[in-house]
C-alpha positions in Angstrom: -4.0 -19.2 -8.3 -4.8 -15.9 -6.6 -2.6 -13.6 -4.5 -2.7 -13.6 -0.9 -1.1 -11.3 2.0 1.3 -12.8 4.6 3.9 -11.4 7.1 7.3 -10.5 5.7 10.1 -13.0 6.5 13.8 -12.4 6.5 14.1 -14.1 3.2 11.7 -11.4 1.6 14.0 -8.5 2.7 16.1 -8.6 -0.5 13.0 -8.5 -2.7 11.5 -5.7 -0.8 14.8 -3.8 -1.0 14.7 -4.1 -4.8 11.3 -2.5 -4.9 12.6 0.4 -3.1 16.0 0.7 -4.6 15.7 -0.4 -8.2 14.2 2.4 -10.4 12.8 -0.2 -12.9 11.0 -2.2 -10.0 9.6 0.8 -8.3 8.0 2.3 -11.3 7.6 5.8 -12.4 5.3 6.8 -9.5 7.3 5.2 -6.6 10.8 6.2 -7.4 11.9 8.7 -4.7 15.6 8.2 -5.2 18.0 5.8 -3.3 16.9 4.5 0.0 18.8 3.3 3.1 19.6 -0.4 2.1 19.5 -1.4 5.8 16.3 0.4 6.8 14.0 -2.6 6.0 16.2 -5.0 7.8 16.1 -2.9 10.9 12.4 -2.6 10.9 12.0 -6.3 10.3 14.6 -7.0 13.2 12.7 -4.6 15.5 9.1 -5.7 15.2 8.6 -7.9 12.0 7.4 -4.9 10.2 4.1 -5.0 12.1 3.2 -2.8 15.1 0.2 -0.8 16.5 0.8 2.2 14.1 1.1 0.3 10.9 2.7 -2.5 9.0 3.9 -4.2 5.9 2.6 -7.5 4.5 4.0 -9.3 1.4 1.7 -9.9 -1.5 2.4 -13.6 -2.7 1.0 -15.9 -5.3 2.1 -19.4 -4.0 5.8 -19.1 -3.8 6.1 -16.1 -5.8 6.7 -12.7 -4.3 4.4 -10.3 -6.0 4.7 -7.0 -4.1 3.8 -5.5 -0.8 1.1 -3.6 0.9 1.8 -1.2 3.8 -0.2 0.9 6.0 0.1 3.6 8.7 -2.1 5.3 11.3 -3.2 8.8 10.4 -4.7 10.9 13.1 -8.0 12.4 11.9 -9.1 14.1 15.3 -8.2 14.1 18.9 -9.9 10.9 19.5 -9.9 8.9 16.2 -7.6 7.9 13.4 -7.8 6.0 10.0 -5.4 3.9 8.1 -3.4 5.2 5.1 -2.3 2.5 2.9 -0.2 1.9 -0.3 1.5 -0.8 -2.4 4.1 -1.6 -4.9 3.6 -4.6 -7.2 6.8 -6.0 -9.0 6.8 -5.1 -12.8 6.3 -8.7 -14.0 3.0 -8.9 -12.0 1.5 -5.6 -12.9 -1.8 -5.3 -14.7 -3.0 -8.9 -13.7 -5.3 -7.8 -10.7 -2.8 -8.6 -7.9 -3.0 -4.9 -6.6 -6.7 -4.8 -6.6 -7.0 -8.1 -4.7 -4.3 -7.1 -2.2 -6.0 -3.9 -1.6 -9.4 -5.7 -0.9 -7.7 -8.1 1.2 -5.8 -5.4 3.5 -9.1 -3.3 3.8 -11.0 -6.3 5.1 -8.1 -7.1 7.4 -7.8 -3.6 8.9 -11.6 -3.4 9.5 -11.5 -6.9 11.1 -8.6 -6.1 13.4 -9.0 -2.5 14.3 -11.9 -0.1 15.4 -11.2 2.3 12.4 -14.2 3.5 10.1 -11.9 4.7 7.3 -9.0 3.3 5.1 -7.5 5.8 2.6 -5.1 5.7 -0.2 -3.7 8.2 -2.5 -1.8 8.2 -5.8 -0.6 10.7 -8.3 -3.1 12.2 -10.8 -1.1 10.7 -13.7 -1.1 7.2 -12.2 -4.3 6.1 -14.0 -3.7 2.3 -13.5 -3.6 2.7 -9.6 -6.6 4.9 -9.8 -8.5 2.0 -11.7 -7.2 -0.4 -9.2 -8.5 1.5 -6.2 -11.9 2.0 -7.7 -12.1 -1.9 -8.6 -11.2 -2.4 -5.0 -14.2 -0.4 -3.6 -12.5 3.0 -2.9 -14.4 6.2 -3.7 -12.5 8.9 -5.2 -12.6 12.0 -2.8 -10.6 14.7 -4.6 -7.5 16.1 -5.8 -4.5 17.0 -3.6 -2.8 19.9 -5.2 1.1 19.9 -5.0 1.1 17.2 -2.3 4.0 14.9 -3.5 7.5 15.7 -4.4 9.1 13.4 -6.9 11.6 13.6 -9.8 12.5 17.2 -8.9 8.8 18.5 -9.3 5.7 18.7 -7.2 2.8 16.6 -8.3 -0.9 16.5 -7.7 -2.5 13.6 -6.0 -5.8 12.0 -5.8 -7.3 10.8 -2.5 -9.5 7.8 -2.3 -11.2 6.0 0.7 -13.3 3.3 1.8 -15.5 3.3 5.1 -17.0 0.2 6.9 -20.4 0.8 5.6 -19.1 0.5 2.0 -18.2 -3.1 2.5 -21.4 -4.5 3.9 -21.7 -7.4 6.3 -18.9 -9.9 6.6 -19.6 -13.2 5.1 
């Protein structure tokens, strides 16, 4: 069985909250301290976690909740924007290709349903597993973002990746 993306349901909220508020679930590179435990519910009640400026989809394998993908609009000029995306995969599903597949699926979804030419993602320089996943998903490494992310009391360097429409080739 392979993982797929689907909209978040109300029953998924405790799982997602765990990925944000349980240090073991978030993993080293995604732990930013305790988060408002009601924030996700408010977002879900407001718009189902999907709107014109971004969204969140669940990564699922059959009935199993694997993780989530999220994206947000990033203005790139006075008349254009791109999507910036990220994910967290639950610990028991890491290293099995779910993140790579989910990234490919989300890129295709965003190109199919919006006029953007670029989808980007970043990760910390020390997150080698995510860098490999992005490269397997078809992203190109663009460069190092010095001192861009504050986590665990320190500033960390990041790595920026992107994919543009021409990288995918024709649909089919």
